[in-house]
C-alpha positions in Angstrom: 23.8 -21.6 -26.8 20.3 -23.1 -26.7 21.0 -24.4 -23.2 22.0 -21.0 -22.1 18.9 -19.5 -23.5 16.8 -22.0 -21.6 18.5 -21.3 -18.4 18.2 -17.6 -18.8 14.5 -17.9 -19.8 13.9 -20.0 -16.7 15.6 -17.4 -14.4 13.6 -14.6 -16.0 10.3 -16.6 -15.6 11.2 -17.3 -12.0 11.9 -13.6 -11.3 8.6 -12.6 -12.9 6.5 -15.3 -11.4 7.8 -15.0 -7.8 8.7 -11.4 -7.6 5.8 -9.7 -9.2 3.2 -10.8 -6.5 5.7 -9.8 -3.8 6.2 -6.3 -5.3 2.4 -6.0 -5.7 2.0 -6.9 -2.0 4.7 -4.4 -0.9 3.0 -1.7 -3.0 -0.3 -2.3 -1.4 1.3 -2.2 2.2 3.0 1.1 1.3 -0.3 2.5 0.0 -2.0 1.4 3.2 0.8 3.1 5.4 0.6 6.3 3.3 -3.3 6.4 3.5 -3.2 5.8 7.2 -0.6 8.6 7.8 -2.6 10.9 5.6 -5.9 10.1 7.4 -4.4 10.5 10.9 -2.9 13.9 9.9 -6.3 15.2 8.7 -7.9 13.7 11.9 -5.2 15.5 14.0 -5.8 18.9 12.3 -9.5 18.3 12.9 -8.9 17.6 16.5 -6.8 20.8 16.9 -9.7 22.9 15.3 -12.3 21.3 17.5 -10.8 20.3 20.8 -12.8 17.7 22.9 -13.1 13.9 23.0 -11.2 11.9 20.5 -13.8 10.8 17.9 -12.7 8.4 15.1 -14.7 8.7 11.9 -14.4 5.0 10.7 -16.6 5.6 7.6 -14.1 8.3 6.3 -11.3 6.1 7.3 -12.6 3.3 5.2 -13.3 5.5 2.3 -9.7 6.8 2.4 -8.5 3.3 2.5 -10.6 2.2 -0.5 -10.0 5.2 -2.6 -6.3 5.4 -1.8 -6.2 9.1 -0.6 
């Protein structure tokens, strides 16, 4: 029984140790994708309201990426 607990503990430790950073990275990538889509949709609405040359507001883009919305 003690051997079973050690094996189970090792499996749980391995899952937590290796999967947690992977999940964290995947969540950050998902947040980056959602933020980019949100920013592009705002920019396209601005572009519709004010037709003209395509102007990218990089400062606003970086603020959206840093704040997360």
